[in-house]
MARRONU-162564 format. One line per 8 residues: number of its first residue (from 1); for each residue x, y, z of C-alpha. Coordinates in nm, 4 decimals, padded with zeros to 6 digits. Layout:
<lozas>
NUM = X Y Z; ...
</lozas>
This chain:
<lozas>
1 = 07.2692 08.1550 08.5369; 07.4302 08.2500 08.2056; 07.7841 08.3814 08.1872; 07.7346 08.5065 07.8310; 07.4403 08.7186 07.9452; 07.6303 08.8297 08.2545; 07.3506 08.6772 08.4619; 07.4445 08.5775 08.8144
9 = 07.1451 08.5771 09.0462; 07.2235 08.7661 09.3637; 07.2521 08.5414 09.6724; 06.9485 08.5733 09.8989; 07.1722 08.6736 10.1914; 07.3018 08.9696 09.9913; 06.9500 09.0655 09.8803; 06.8471 09.0732 10.2465
17 = 07.1529 09.2845 10.3318; 07.0565 09.5349 10.0597; 06.7033 09.5548 10.1982; 06.8327 09.6231 10.5490; 07.0519 09.9102 10.4281; 06.7619 10.0647 10.2359; 06.5377 10.0422 10.5411; 06.7893 10.2582 10.7281
25 = 06.8054 10.5325 10.4662; 06.4728 10.5412 10.2769; 06.1222 10.6333 10.3884; 05.9336 10.3741 10.1842; 05.6016 10.5492 10.2496; 05.7256 10.8157 10.0065; 05.8381 10.5699 09.7376; 05.5846 10.5773 09.4541
33 = 05.7741 10.4203 09.1658; 06.0475 10.1581 09.1314; 06.2544 10.0317 08.8388; 06.4606 09.7150 08.8237; 06.6469 09.7287 08.4886; 06.7852 09.3730 08.4984; 06.5211 09.1916 08.6977; 06.6416 08.8319 08.6697
41 = 06.4036 08.6293 08.8870; 06.2731 08.9397 09.0673; 06.4235 08.8685 09.4070; 06.5084 09.2344 09.4805; 06.1517 09.3498 09.4171; 06.0143 09.0541 09.6079; 06.2248 09.1498 09.9121; 06.0875 09.5056 09.9385
49 = 05.7246 09.4595 09.8319; 05.6007 09.4318 10.1910; 05.7543 09.7675 10.2799; 05.5543 09.9611 10.0202; 05.1817 10.0439 10.0625; 04.9940 09.8466 09.7965; 04.8083 10.1548 09.6722; 05.1447 10.3151 09.5896
57 = 05.2882 10.0212 09.4008; 05.4133 10.1282 09.0588; 05.6920 09.8979 08.9526; 05.8611 09.8314 08.6209; 06.0791 09.5244 08.5630; 06.3013 09.4944 08.2565; 06.4593 09.1612 08.1678; 06.6420 09.0567 07.8497
65 = 06.5802 08.6803 07.8823; 06.2427 08.5695 07.7450; 06.1998 08.2700 07.9750; 06.2869 08.4770 08.2823; 06.0267 08.7331 08.1730; 05.7621 08.4656 08.1504; 05.8381 08.3525 08.5049; 05.8382 08.7125 08.6316
73 = 05.4905 08.7682 08.4864; 05.3642 08.4467 08.6443; 05.5064 08.5480 08.9809; 05.3943 08.9124 09.0007; 05.1337 09.0186 08.7449; 04.8357 08.8145 08.8774; 04.8904 08.9529 09.2308; 04.9954 09.3118 09.1601
81 = 04.8138 09.5120 08.8946; 05.0735 09.7911 08.8944; 05.3772 09.5723 08.8198; 05.4798 09.5786 08.4539; 05.7318 09.3346 08.3055; 05.9118 09.4250 07.9820; 06.1150 09.1764 07.7796; 06.3896 09.4076 07.6545
89 = 06.7633 09.4751 07.6410; 06.8097 09.7683 07.8800; 07.0847 09.9072 07.6568; 06.8177 09.9845 07.3971; 06.5219 10.0480 07.6311; 06.3585 10.3846 07.5754; 06.2484 10.4882 07.9220; 05.9345 10.6982 07.9323
97 = 05.9290 11.0431 08.0933; 05.8293 10.8896 08.4272; 06.0927 10.9352 08.6979; 06.1604 10.6623 08.9532; 06.2059 10.7092 09.3271; 06.4078 10.3902 09.3584; 06.6134 10.2017 09.1003; 06.7472 09.8743 09.2317
105 = 06.9232 09.5665 09.1031; 07.2303 09.3760 09.0035; 07.3287 09.4883 08.6511; 07.4862 09.2266 08.4253; 07.8653 09.2000 08.4252; 07.9415 09.1482 08.0560; 08.2834 09.2412 07.9203; 08.3063 09.4073 07.5814
113 = 08.4504 09.0907 07.4266; 08.1175 08.9100 07.4919; 07.8927 09.1836 07.3495; 07.7430 09.1890 07.0019; 07.8672 09.4609 06.7692; 07.5415 09.6576 06.7909; 07.5550 09.6398 07.1717; 07.9063 09.7847 07.1737
121 = 07.7895 10.0650 06.9448; 07.4935 10.1397 07.1705; 07.7112 10.1276 07.4824; 07.9437 10.3843 07.3280; 07.6482 10.5989 07.2233; 07.5367 10.6079 07.5862; 07.8870 10.6982 07.7037; 07.9040 10.9781 07.4448
129 = 07.5628 11.1097 07.5496; 07.6884 11.1482 07.9072; 08.0304 11.2826 07.8047; 08.2088 10.9731 07.9385; 08.5265 10.8523 07.7600; 08.4879 10.5400 07.5466; 08.7515 10.3752 07.7669; 08.4570 10.3009 08.0001
137 = 08.3124 10.0584 07.7431; 08.5014 09.7659 07.8977; 08.1873 09.6339 08.0685; 07.8158 09.6827 08.0208; 07.7344 09.7784 08.3821; 07.8725 10.1299 08.3266; 07.5797 10.2094 08.0940; 07.3284 10.1005 08.3602
145 = 07.4619 10.3617 08.6024; 07.4396 10.6368 08.3419; 07.0928 10.5592 08.2076; 06.9463 10.4993 08.5512; 07.0761 10.8259 08.6946; 06.8763 11.0141 08.4334; 06.5643 10.8099 08.5157; 06.5676 10.9030 08.8864
153 = 06.3331 11.1516 09.0507; 06.4767 11.4609 09.2193; 06.5005 11.2732 09.5519; 06.5645 10.9339 09.3928; 06.7958 10.6576 09.5117; 06.9964 10.4165 09.2964; 07.1020 10.0867 09.4571; 07.3193 09.8455 09.2622
161 = 07.5355 09.5435 09.3364; 07.8432 09.6056 09.1211; 08.1842 09.4515 09.0544; 08.4675 09.5698 09.2770; 08.6039 09.7173 08.9522; 08.3978 10.0267 09.0326; 08.6595 10.1117 09.2943; 08.9853 10.0042 09.1372
169 = 09.0199 09.9890 08.7593; 09.1277 10.2792 08.5408; 08.8139 10.2920 08.3248; 08.5981 10.3383 08.6375; 08.7499 10.6766 08.7245; 08.5130 10.8560 08.4879; 08.2179 10.6704 08.6453; 08.3383 10.7699 08.9930
177 = 08.3530 11.1341 08.8822; 08.0039 11.1035 08.7319; 07.8657 10.9695 09.0595; 08.0281 11.2512 09.2579; 07.8813 11.5146 09.0260; 07.5275 11.3780 09.0229; 07.4629 11.2413 09.3726; 07.4819 11.4293 09.6999
185 = 07.5444 11.1198 09.9055; 07.7164 10.7973 09.8057; 07.7276 10.4928 10.0343; 07.9611 10.2115 09.9302; 07.9707 09.8810 10.1146; 08.2756 09.6629 10.0571; 08.2956 09.3079 10.1852; 08.5887 09.1408 10.3575
193 = 08.4835 08.8030 10.2243; 08.3657 08.6933 09.8827; 07.9865 08.7200 09.9119; 07.9028 08.6589 09.5459; 08.0971 08.3444 09.4574; 07.8931 08.2626 09.1479; 08.0150 08.5794 08.9751; 08.3757 08.4771 09.0350
201 = 08.4754 08.8232 09.1530; 08.4527 09.0628 09.4429; 08.1505 09.2911 09.4588; 08.0365 09.6119 09.6284; 07.6994 09.7605 09.7125; 07.6380 10.1137 09.5838; 07.3589 10.3245 09.7383; 07.3508 10.6687 09.5733
209 = 07.1101 10.9473 09.6796; 07.0285 11.2355 09.4460; 06.9670 11.4568 09.7500; 07.0451 11.4001 10.1168; 07.0600 11.5976 10.4393; 07.4011 11.4418 10.5204; 07.5983 11.4598 10.1950; 07.9298 11.2887 10.1393
217 = 08.1016 10.9680 10.0393; 08.0653 10.6991 10.3046; 08.2673 10.3772 10.2918; 08.1612 10.0775 10.5007; 08.3912 09.7762 10.5277; 08.1594 09.4864 10.6066; 08.2932 09.1952 10.8063; 08.0005 08.9801 10.6954
225 = 07.6668 09.0455 10.5310; 07.4929 08.9911 10.8626; 07.7255 09.1949 11.0841; 07.8863 09.5266 10.9924; 08.2298 09.5696 11.1360; 08.1966 09.9470 11.1513; 07.8223 09.9982 11.1511; 07.8470 10.2837 11.4020
233 = 08.1703 10.4309 11.2709; 08.1768 10.4521 10.8920; 08.4956 10.5553 10.7159; 08.3682 10.9006 10.6228; 08.4985 11.1334 10.3581; 08.2966 11.4449 10.2840; 08.2220 11.5067 09.9205; 08.4823 11.7843 09.9046
241 = 08.7425 11.5913 10.1035; 08.6927 11.2890 09.8806; 08.7747 11.4903 09.5711; 09.0703 11.6493 09.7456; 09.1971 11.3158 09.8702; 09.1713 11.1343 09.5382; 09.3294 11.4273 09.3529; 09.6289 11.4231 09.5882
249 = 09.6610 11.0467 09.5889; 09.8876 11.0039 09.2859; 09.6738 10.7253 09.1471; 09.5358 10.5751 09.4681; 09.1976 10.4244 09.3862; 08.8593 10.4361 09.5561; 08.9343 10.0885 09.6851; 09.1903 10.2514 09.9163
257 = 08.9084 10.4336 10.0934; 08.8644 10.1335 10.3199; 09.1565 10.3043 10.4941; 09.0876 10.6034 10.7151; 09.1432 10.9590 10.5898; 09.4416 11.0046 10.8169; 09.6050 10.6793 10.6970; 09.5691 10.7865 10.3344
265 = 09.7110 11.1324 10.4076; 09.9953 10.9743 10.6062; 10.0929 10.7456 10.3180; 10.0649 11.0258 10.0623; 10.2881 11.2545 10.2696; 10.5634 10.9905 10.2506; 10.4993 10.9147 09.8841; 10.5751 11.2723 09.7780
273 = 10.9213 11.2545 09.9392; 11.0431 10.9616 09.7303; 11.1476 10.9049 09.3697; 10.9533 10.6446 09.1751; 11.0516 10.3088 09.0271; 11.0576 10.4737 08.6851; 11.3518 10.6870 08.8017; 11.5723 10.3817 08.8497
281 = 11.4483 10.1243 08.6000; 11.3358 10.0644 08.2453; 11.0696 09.7936 08.2268; 10.9526 09.6050 07.9195; 10.6923 09.3280 07.8897; 10.8323 08.9829 07.8162; 10.7702 08.7627 07.5145; 10.4179 08.7727 07.3702
289 = 10.3885 08.4366 07.1961; 10.0056 08.4252 07.1595; 10.0378 08.0487 07.2128; 10.2574 07.9595 07.5085; 10.1691 07.5906 07.4933; 10.3097 07.5757 07.1403; 10.6105 07.8068 07.1648; 10.7173 07.7126 07.5204
297 = 10.7738 07.3410 07.5673; 10.9281 07.0907 07.8062; 11.2390 06.8810 07.7457; 11.0404 06.5765 07.6338; 10.8740 06.7580 07.3452; 11.1979 06.9395 07.2630; 11.3719 06.6069 07.2109; 11.0734 06.4505 07.0342
305 = 11.0892 06.7096 06.7547; 11.4661 06.7646 06.7705; 11.4390 07.1416 06.8209; 11.7303 07.1934 07.0637; 11.9167 07.4353 06.8354; 11.6126 07.6649 06.8205; 11.5452 07.6775 07.1944; 11.6151 07.9486 07.4493
313 = 11.5663 07.9305 07.8283; 11.2472 08.0958 07.9509; 11.0402 08.1398 08.2684; 10.6731 08.1228 08.1800; 10.5021 08.2027 08.5126; 10.5742 08.3677 08.8440; 10.4668 08.0439 09.0092; 10.7772 07.8768 08.8658
321 = 11.0225 08.1058 09.0487; 10.8554 08.0271 09.3824; 10.9589 08.2811 09.6468; 11.3144 08.3323 09.5266; 11.5042 08.6602 09.5429; 11.7561 08.5508 09.2792; 11.6747 08.3189 08.9896; 11.9960 08.1288 08.9149
329 = 12.1115 07.8810 08.6530; 12.0630 07.6097 08.9140; 11.7018 07.7216 08.9702; 11.6362 07.7036 08.5965; 11.7878 07.3536 08.5730; 11.5650 07.2376 08.8601; 11.2630 07.3781 08.6772; 11.3513 07.1759 08.3686
337 = 11.4232 06.8612 08.5718; 11.0731 06.8710 08.7197; 10.9272 06.8502 08.3665; 10.7925 07.2047 08.3502; 10.7968 07.3892 08.0153; 11.1064 07.6070 08.0045; 11.2249 07.6097 07.6416; 11.1165 07.8961 07.4155
345 = 11.1243 07.8194 07.0426; 11.2875 08.1054 06.8553; 11.2275 08.0666 06.4787; 11.3200 08.4249 06.3879; 11.6235 08.3160 06.1859; 11.4555 08.0137 06.0346; 11.3756 07.9741 05.6633; 11.1057 07.7202 05.5836
353 = 11.2284 07.4113 05.4025; 11.5724 07.4083 05.5653; 11.4858 07.1726 05.8531; 11.2455 06.8802 05.8346; 11.2078 06.8806 06.2156; 11.1031 07.2463 06.2264; 10.8737 07.2108 05.9259; 10.7059 06.9135 06.0916
361 = 10.6550 07.1128 06.4119; 10.5160 07.4151 06.2261; 10.2761 07.1866 06.0390; 10.1670 07.0495 06.3756; 10.1011 07.4076 06.4877; 09.8895 07.4805 06.1809; 09.6858 07.1660 06.2464; 09.6107 07.3179 06.5890
369 = 09.5120 07.6463 06.4255; 09.7915 07.8433 06.5945; 09.8619 08.0394 06.2755; 09.5041 08.1748 06.2771; 09.5285 08.3325 06.6209; 09.4995 08.7103 06.6126; 09.8568 08.8031 06.7070; 10.0059 08.5194 06.5019
377 = 09.8251 08.6057 06.1807; 09.9307 08.9712 06.2136; 10.2999 08.8753 06.2007; 10.4817 08.8558 05.8678; 10.5604 08.4943 05.9574; 10.3195 08.3615 06.2178; 10.5851 08.1502 06.3909; 10.8395 08.4323 06.4405
385 = 10.7749 08.5771 06.7861; 10.9168 08.9293 06.8435; 11.2105 08.9017 07.0802; 11.2571 09.0879 07.4080; 11.6042 09.0491 07.5607; 11.6433 08.9121 07.9134; 11.6567 09.1821 08.1783; 11.8619 09.2324 08.4924
393 = 11.5528 09.1237 08.6824; 11.1837 09.0280 08.6590; 10.8737 09.1864 08.8030; 10.5758 08.9520 08.7839; 10.2585 09.1521 08.7243; 10.0301 08.9064 08.9054; 10.0874 08.7781 09.2545; 09.9190 08.6306 09.5573
401 = 10.1045 08.6934 09.8840; 10.3182 08.9797 09.7489; 10.4328 09.1172 09.4094; 10.7683 08.9624 09.3201; 11.0779 09.1476 09.2043; 11.3818 08.9234 09.1625; 11.7252 08.9179 09.0042; 11.7651 08.7328 08.6735
409 = 12.1083 08.5885 08.7418; 12.0472 08.3075 08.4927; 11.9716 08.5557 08.2093; 11.6670 08.3585 08.0969; 11.3845 08.5052 07.8917; 11.0382 08.5672 08.0320; 10.6860 08.5777 07.8916; 10.4591 08.8796 07.9237
417 = 10.3532 08.7519 08.2654; 10.6572 08.9512 08.3777; 10.8157 09.2867 08.3055; 11.1845 09.2658 08.2216; 11.3790 09.5079 08.4398; 11.6809 09.7018 08.3120; 11.8595 09.9158 08.5698; 11.9484 10.2704 08.4643
425 = 12.3048 10.4040 08.4692; 12.4261 10.4900 08.8171; 12.2250 10.2236 08.9985; 12.2591 09.8469 09.0462; 12.0105 09.5613 09.0452; 12.1057 09.4330 09.3919; 12.0330 09.7685 09.5540; 11.7094 09.8139 09.3593
433 = 11.5768 09.4754 09.4718; 11.6867 09.5325 09.8309; 11.5200 09.8764 09.8373; 11.1979 09.7444 09.6864; 11.1164 09.5120 09.9753; 10.9895 09.7636 10.2287; 10.6346 09.8052 10.3688; 10.5724 10.1467 10.2119
441 = 10.6380 10.0298 09.8559; 10.4270 09.7213 09.9253; 10.1407 09.9401 10.0537; 10.1328 10.1350 09.7294; 10.1469 09.8155 09.5255; 09.8257 09.7148 09.7052; 09.6726 10.0606 09.6522; 09.7697 10.1063 09.2866
449 = 09.6923 09.7523 09.1714; 09.3633 09.5772 09.1127; 09.2658 09.2427 09.2512; 09.0309 08.9609 09.1723; 08.7907 08.7603 09.3851; 09.0541 08.4945 09.4489; 09.2909 08.7555 09.5919; 09.5272 08.7782 09.2934
457 = 09.6896 09.1227 09.2735; 09.7762 09.2715 08.9332; 09.9783 09.5822 08.8467; 09.9873 09.7160 08.4928; 10.3114 09.8791 08.3680; 10.2093 10.2370 08.4526; 10.1188 10.1328 08.8077; 10.4481 09.9514 08.8597
465 = 10.6431 10.2531 08.7344; 10.4640 10.4830 08.9831; 10.5597 10.2807 09.2894; 10.7745 10.4763 09.5383; 11.1242 10.3360 09.5760; 11.3420 10.4445 09.8724; 11.6661 10.3562 09.6925; 11.9462 10.2464 09.9259
473 = 12.2842 10.1469 09.7870; 12.4263 09.8289 09.9403; 12.7384 09.6147 09.8989; 12.7509 09.2638 09.7538; 12.8133 09.1246 10.1022; 12.5043 09.3057 10.2354; 12.2969 09.1707 09.9472; 12.4104 08.8137 10.0142
481 = 12.3070 08.8494 10.3791; 11.9703 08.9903 10.2670; 11.9266 08.7043 10.0202; 11.9950 08.4447 10.2899; 11.7288 08.5919 10.5176; 11.4866 08.6272 10.2255; 11.5223 08.2631 10.1211; 11.4712 08.1456 10.4811
489 = 11.1778 08.3746 10.5650; 10.8538 08.2333 10.7005; 10.6592 08.5338 10.5702; 10.7301 08.8386 10.3562; 10.6351 09.0507 10.6606; 10.9497 08.9223 10.8340; 11.1592 09.0851 10.5615; 10.9533 09.4035 10.5424
497 = 10.9762 09.4493 10.9181; 11.3479 09.3763 10.9591; 11.4942 09.5390 10.6487; 11.2162 09.7891 10.5871; 11.3141 09.9702 10.9044; 11.6691 10.0251 10.7793; 11.5485 10.1282 10.4341; 11.2766 10.3732 10.5428
505 = 11.4765 10.5276 10.8263; 11.7631 10.5905 10.5862; 11.5451 10.7321 10.3074; 11.2795 10.9209 10.5063; 11.4200 10.9656 10.8590; 11.0953 10.8363 11.0115; 11.0459 10.6757 11.3513; 10.9864 10.3143 11.4487
513 = 10.6281 10.4044 11.5418; 10.5697 10.5402 11.1894; 10.7084 10.2178 11.0427; 10.4873 10.0142 11.2757; 10.1922 10.2132 11.1440; 10.2892 10.1413 10.7826; 10.3162 09.7700 10.8614; 09.9692 09.7697 11.0195
521 = 09.8254 09.9431 10.7116; 10.0037 09.6951 10.4850; 09.8685 09.3947 10.6777; 09.5149 09.5330 10.6624; 09.5363 09.5870 10.2844; 09.6757 09.2393 10.2181; 09.4244 09.0702 10.4452; 09.1437 09.2659 10.2801
529 = 09.2614 09.1426 09.9410; 09.2970 08.7842 10.0571; 08.9504 08.8034 10.2189; 09.0739 08.7650 10.5741; 08.9838 08.9873 10.8680; 09.2242 09.1779 11.0893; 09.1602 09.3866 11.3963; 09.3146 09.7284 11.3746
</lozas>
């Protein structure tokens, strides 16, 4: 395996699962030609060879790695005269006029930052050719979908193992639209557990048919790769209903389609009745230091270099605030006492040569090469980090159990791991935080955000601002009671159940059964993200 080449050989169990799905949907007696554009060690082709009559074998394998190509030729060419192996970068491969009945594989997952300049140029050329925005150049697999669609026969099928990003990130929306326009039927298999651990991220199986007697978008949530949880009852959206549903979803992603149509429509009907977070708050990213280990230090290093007069209190990570609702001066002091870094070095008013301690520390930073980092070297003075004032609260953009919004009672600074929250005129931070912790808002955080194989949820600023917020004004006494329960909770669901009922009944006038339904949906989304199963 090579991370730089995006090469992660597909687990044999997943290869077998792919074969089983193809057996259900393809008449292999009519398959005359096959392409695998990133062949690796050839395990996909090897798995389906026995299903194809030998006299119809016409297979092309493309592989960028020279050594892998040599092994592919040794494995297949002596036995099968109609298998051709090309040592080539598929980005630049000029496919002949031949059309393929089946294109199968696991395209490389290579982010733009790991591509050579000429590869990025070629990737963008492909996007332009298919009228896809250049925002889809974030990863190389997008070009495989585009080029392979054009290489399919009129009844062809494209089968790829792809990152879960296909369903959830912004740049994939144009690829989703492309698939809808060019394939009559799309089957997507999501997995409740991490089936491709080597890749370090969640994956999906895409099976796209150019033509099909039963068109539509079919979503299968797979309990395991040997047993489908809903094999006889797929979560079905017709092609038209899919477009209608996603258009009405206010940013809900394809990943939400593991919910039923009626659940999505139910959530959207409530969403349209509420104002959004952006109506009540202004949010700004925290400090972007470009070198947290240098600019954010612990008390031992602070004293070693004598930099106390240049330090400001800071929270570097959401992990450091634990599961607090209010971050107080006492909480900050405890953070420092445990030896965690909590001092931000603000040199904005410093003139070099006026302090030997600071000059010594800056020289230490230059020895480490901090001044050559991209964001540092683009500053007028590399050591002067642009300041962002402390907010009324924090929202941490990455989370595990639930996305955290808490009150910044201590008025400490934060890094860009958090958005600083400033409450607009006419509202108060206590009521905003109280109103935020309800199951409906949490559902949309799960639906709007993206998540990684380890279950970490991330919301970018635009997604946070679009969250629905059933604002409920409360007194200080009510907030203190809420805080006590929050700090003593065994699970966030305890809070969402108890207080969410008051919040949602007050804002939406909905019944307890509706709130129970929202809680069930929320649990299913969280458990899906954390790769646990739940019976609904």
